[in-house]
Structures are given as structure tokens and as C-alpha cells.
Residue, then its C-alpha position, 0 to 999 in steps of 0.5 A: x816916457x822920456x823922462x822915465x828912461x833918463x832917470x833910469x839911465x842916471x841911476x844906471x850910470x850912462x849920464x850922456x843919454x840921461x841928459x839926452x832923454x831929460x832934456x827931451x822930456x823937459x822941452x816936452x813938458x814946457x812946451x805942453x804945460x809951460x815953463x814952470x810946471x811940476x814936470x817940467x822942473x822935475x826933468x830939469x832937476x835930473x837934467x842938472x844932475x846928469x849933466x857933467x859939469x864942475x860942482x861950482x857951477x852945478x850948485x849955482x844951477x841948482x840954487x837958481x833951480x830951487x827958488x825958482x820950483x819954491x815960487x812956481x810950486x811952493x816950499x813945501x811941494x815935494x819935488x822942491x824938497x828933492x831939489x833942496x836935498x839934491x842941493x845939499x848933497x852937491x854943497x856937501x861934496x864941494x866941502x862946503x859943510x856949513x852951507x849944506x847943513x842949512x840946506x839940509x835942515x831947510x829940506x828936513x824941516x819941509x819933509x817932516x811936515x809933507x812927508x812925516x818923520x819916518x818916511x825914507x826921503x825924510x830918513x835920507x835927509x836926517x841921515x845926511x845931516x848926521x853926516x855933515x855934522x860929523x865932518x863938522x866935528x860937532x859929534x853931539x849933533x851927529x849922534x842927534x841925527x844918526x840916532x833919529x835915522x837909526x829909529x826910523x830905519x829900525x821902525x821901517x826896516x827892521x834892526x838888521x837891515x843893511x841900512x839899519x845896520x850901516x846907521x849903527x856903524x855911523x854911530x860907532x864911528x862917531x863915537x870912536x872919533x869923540x874918544x868914547x871907545x866903550x860906546x864905539x866898540x858896543x856899536x861896532x859889535x851890534x852892527x857886526x852881529x847883524x851883519x853876520x846874522x844877515x849877510x854871513x861871515x864872508x860878506x864884505x859888510x861882515x869883514x868891514x865890521x870885523x875890521x872896525x872892532 
């Protein structure tokens, strides 16, 4: 129960309580199952995520944990892959785009194999790669990954789901950044039409879409 409470506290934004409960879970799991059990390592991951430390220190801890999990659980264990995705996120937030790309690509290879092309975890990493390539100004690769994410979101969620429309908007932004204003406008209009149909004219996402046009 400690782990579940810590996880809920993390997503509720209560990092201090998340640290407490995840640490309790980690210590309990390690006592019962040993230091390299899946449950203990999973609790350790969320303990690191919740702990308020600098990006550099967090990246160092995550790198060590990823390799420990890969050795203990296997490179393609779902929890190892979650830790990889978390490491990629932290590297991206720290501006280490080249390293983030490498980690996300490592994660994606495992997630496609283990979870499948259209699993939400796989699509999360696909979308993350679109973001990284966009910031690296490799717009063709960014579009490749965003289009891949769009295909999965449309399949899983439908064409007017907010996540799908967010991906359409990201595609439009990349086209605008590369100077292809016609395709940018077409995709901004597609996002706008979807937001109007799904959310209404007065929703903030709809207003943002109008502003993009």
C-alpha cells in the first residue's frame, strides 16, 4: 500500500509525501525480496522522481538505476523501460538533447518489442522523440515521429481526442518552423476543427488553435 500511496501523492503534486511513502515501500520490498527485486527497484525509481534535487544529480541516480535494473531484470523488462523513459525526460528537461535522443531510442526499441507499436507507453516515447528532434531542428525526423504518434493516437483514441489533436498541432508547429506554411495552416485548421467539435468554441485549446492560425 505504501507504493500506491506514494505514486498517488507524486501525481497529486505532493512530492514530500511521495518521497516518504516510496521510501517506505522501497525499504519494505528490499527487506522481503532483496535489493534487486522488481518491486523494490520500481519503488526506487519513483523515489528518485519525487526527490527534489538538481537535474544533474537526478540524471546520475537515474543512469545508475537504469543499468542496475537492466542487469537485474533485463533490458526489455517493462520497469526498466519506464526508467529509461524517465531518464530521457530528465535529460530533455536539462537541455541534453543528444543524450535524450539516444535514451529515448533505446527505450523505444524495447517498448515496441515488449508492448507493441500502438501501446500508450510506446506512443509516449514516440512523441517524446518528436519533441527532441524538433528541438534539435531535425524537422524531417520530428515529423516522422509525430506522424507515427498520430497514427497510433487515431487508432487508439480517435481523430478528435485531445491527445490526437495535440499531436496534429505539434505537426503544424514543425511545418511552420521549417517554413512550410501551407502544410502548417492545413494542420492548424485540422486541430482547430477537432477542438471546436470536441471541446467547443470557448475552450482554451480551441482559442489556442485560433491563435495559431
